[in-house]
N, C-alpha and C positions, 0 to 999 in steps of 0.2 A: 331972229331967224338966221343971221349970219353965223352965230355960234353953233347952231345945229348943223349947218351944212359942212363945216370944216371937220367935225368929228366923223360924220358919215363918210365924207370923201376919204379921210385918213383910214377909217375902218375898211372901206372897200379896197383901197390901195394895199393895205397890209394883208387883207384876205386874198387878193390876187397874187401877191408875192408868195404867200404861204402855199396856196394851191399850186402855183407854178413849181415850187420846190418839191412838193409831193409828187407832181406829175413827172418831174425829172428823176426822182428816186424810183418811181414805179416803172420807168422806161428802161430798166436794165435788161440784161440778156440772161436767159436760162439756157445752159448748154448741157446736154446729156452725152457723155463720152462712154463708150463701152467697147470692149474687145470683141472681135468676132467670136462666134460660138465655137464649141469644141470641134476641133478638126481631126480628121483621120490621120493617124500617125504611122500606119502600117505601109503606106504607099511611099515610094521613093521620090516623088515629085515635090517641087517647092511650091506647088499650087494645089494642095489637096482639098477635097470636098469636106463637108461637115460629116460627122458621125450621126447616127440616129439620135443620140442624146443631144448633139449640137443642133439638129433640126428642131427638137423640142425646146431647147434654150432660145432659139430664134423666135419661136412663137411666144415664149414667155416675155421676151424683150418687147415684142410687138404689143402684147396685152398690157404691159406696164406703161408704154409710151403712147398708145394710140389715142388717148383722151387728153393729151396735153397741148393741143393746138400747135403742133409742129409746123414750121414754115420752111425749113430746109433740112435735108438729110444728106450727109457727106459719107462717102465710102471709097475705098480703093477698089480696083477692078479684080482683085484676087477672088477666086471662086468662093472661098470660105466667107469673105466679107459680103459679097453679093448675095449669097444664100442666107446670111444672117439678117440683112436688111430687107429681103424680099417680103416677108410677112408684114413688116412695118409699112413698106411702100404700098402693098396691096390693101392694107386696112385703112390707111390714111389718104392715099392718093397724092401724097406730097412728092414732088419731083426730086430725083436724086442728082447730086453733084459729085463728080469724081475727082479724086486727087491722087497724086503719086505718093507712095509710102515714103520715098526718100525726100519728098518736098513737103513734109508735114509742117515745117515752120511757115511756109508760104500759105498753107490753108488756114493756119491759126491766124495769120495776119488778115486773110480774107474774111474770116469769121468776125474778127474784131471790127472790121469796117462795114460789115453787112448790116442792112436795115432790119433784118430778121431778128425777132425777139426770142424765139424758141427754136433751138437747133439740136439735131441729133447727129453724132458722128461715130461711125463704126471704124475702129482703128485696130492696131496691133499692140501686143503686150509690151513691146519695147519703146513705143512712142507715146502711149497714153499719159504716163506720169510726167514726162517732159512737156507735153502739151498743157497739162494742168499748170505747171510752173510758168510757161510762156504766157498763159492767159492771166497770170497774176495770183494764182492759188498756191496753196501749200500741199505737197504730196500727202495723201492720206495714208500712204504706206511706202516703205523704202523701195520695193521692187514688186513686179507682177511675175509670179512663177509661171513656168511653161505649161502647167496643167491647171492654171487658175482662170476661170471663165466667168462665173455667175455674179458679176458686179456691174453696176452702172454708176458712174461718177456724175453727180448732179452739181453743176457749178452755177452759182447765181452771181452775176456781175452787176454791181451797183456802183457806178462811178469807179473809184479806185479800190473799192472793197470787193473781195471775192471770197465767197464761202463755198466750201466743198463738202458735200455729203455723199456717203456711199450707200447705195441701195443694193442689198444682197437679195438674191432670189433663188 
């Protein structure tokens, strides 16, 4: 009987360690980074609204992300960003957290420390790729052009491994 107990205890211990490792792998973060939708370029303000096409793009982003169990949504307070995330906030009820464009590194640090597992962030074309790098990923492209909008960067952070996929819509 003594010989039977030791293998069972050893098996249970190894099973627990294996399951714990799986749980830690599965407890990574998924971050969806996207640029605000298409903005109006004919106005002279530095805080322009979205175009009609931009409004449609905002709805498309919402349709893509509304089923992914978002826990946090980050955005700047620029009109184009607020109008980009509005359909997503309306469809999910997830509260919004605001950050300052120039403090993007601080918000990345906040996201890294957050207990949230699924996060969306609406940013600007000049900070999204540096954000990906600061999160440990590799840029999926060299730059984001001024007229380039319809992409969501899906980052999966598992320990020190970061994978980046581009969702085009």
